C-alpha angles and dihedrals in degrees: 000000000000117000107271095234123105147140116235131197131182133196135270132255110311121193099202129186147071114299097015093121083086086074093064096105090049091049090052091051091048091056094043095247110148102163110030130187109219109215117198140140124273095249095050092045089067096049128097092244090065093044091051091051092051090051088059088058092045092051090050090048092238111157111225146163130218126221119183107159092120124138120212086253102032118228135199093263089058089053093048091051091047092051090050090052091047093052096040091052092047089232121177101197145007135246103205102204124180142021128336095292095054093040093051095045093045090053091046092051091051089048101042103037092082098040127099097200125077115270090242089067087071099054114144095265121127111307097335089126089071088069090074124093098240092193090066097056112111121224120258135211110195123207112182117203096182132051108230126068098046087210088146089076097038133103096214143058131213120225132170119240099223098204095054098027090230129136114235127198113220114198138192129145091231091059086078106107114250092222132013123203106202105186113168091200087073090063097053093093096055111123117237095257092055092042089054096043097047091043092052088049089057090050091049090052093050094043096048093043090051092050098042115110119247137075114287112125092170092056089046091054093047091048092049094052089044090057090051091053091050096048091048101040111027094073089049094050090046093051095043116022091190093061095116094186092055090044091051093049091049091050088054091048091053093054090044092053092052091047092050098047092071078089090061145275128228151198095328088066098034090057094040095052097063091044090053093046094049101036103023091233123167106275098218094046091048089052089050092054093051096041103090094042093052091043090057092045092053095046097107090060102036108032096107093043092050090048089058090049091050090053091052091047093050092245115144124218103047116238094353091050091050092049090051090049090055091051091047092051091050091052092049090053094044092241109170114247092220140036093246087056089056100038110045115224092011114169128170129189123202093267093054092047090051091050092052091048090050091050092047097055093051095043109117091239094058093079091066095059111115091224116049109260107223125182089253091052092046090051091050092050090049090052090051091051090050096049102029094235112145 
């Protein structure tokens, strides 16, 4: 049995439900934000959903700025530009609006704009977060428009260090948004590829949190129910993007995954992170590619636990049945079985494979894997994901 000692954290205020984006001006007032900077991605900034949201601010006579220079995998130069926009516009808070990239960068801008030290000094290592001046962190209202990362209920942001091509997790308790508006109507316009990728990200969060070692029965329960919501609703949302019930359940699953993974993540993420940093691949889809290979690798440590999950999910066949259900879900969502199927023209020589294995074992998520992730194991998993051999 795991040692019965742990530290537990749970999310912030979430205003959940269709149409609740109308409450954005009220949420800003409740958090004391009078001049927000809305941070989003360049594609979303051009869509009607963003225009409609800005009209809400116009109608409420809320002065605002918009920043959308956000890459799919945000980098330090995006953060620097965002901080400049925040300071130049004399903003006092952030509306983080979009998918995981915009949410993470919005949170990082609110956090870093008032700091004097480099952002890398606040990486999620030990108590590095205590180096920050917490009085200079601006409040955040988060508005997710996808259902995957769950960053809206997280206390950290992921950013790529451009010089080393490594993803870094920056953490501070006050990066947790003060209010979340989770309106499933905002996700209706997601194309099938993004619906699939973000949904599989939510599943990866729930699955890895559930399998991570440590004592956290509440996270286990949340992760388990999150998996049920994904298996039952992701195919529906993928097939019919206007299915508001499926969209709502996926939005819940995304927040549940991010709440649960305070317990830990694992090799799905630690392998996915370097691939995303080096090749700019979609994070959720990259997780989806690695998922069955990592599941099989971890089998010796998680077989009984997965069998219990399968029973709850109504999947017959224990571990094998669960693994088959994951493969079936991937096929339904047209998830590529290999990395070359996801990243066109992908080629890796021995040196590049070794680099990715090195990056995977030192990724902060590697420590949560139920089977120790060695460089040899990471290299073998990478080879499987390249060739498709289970």
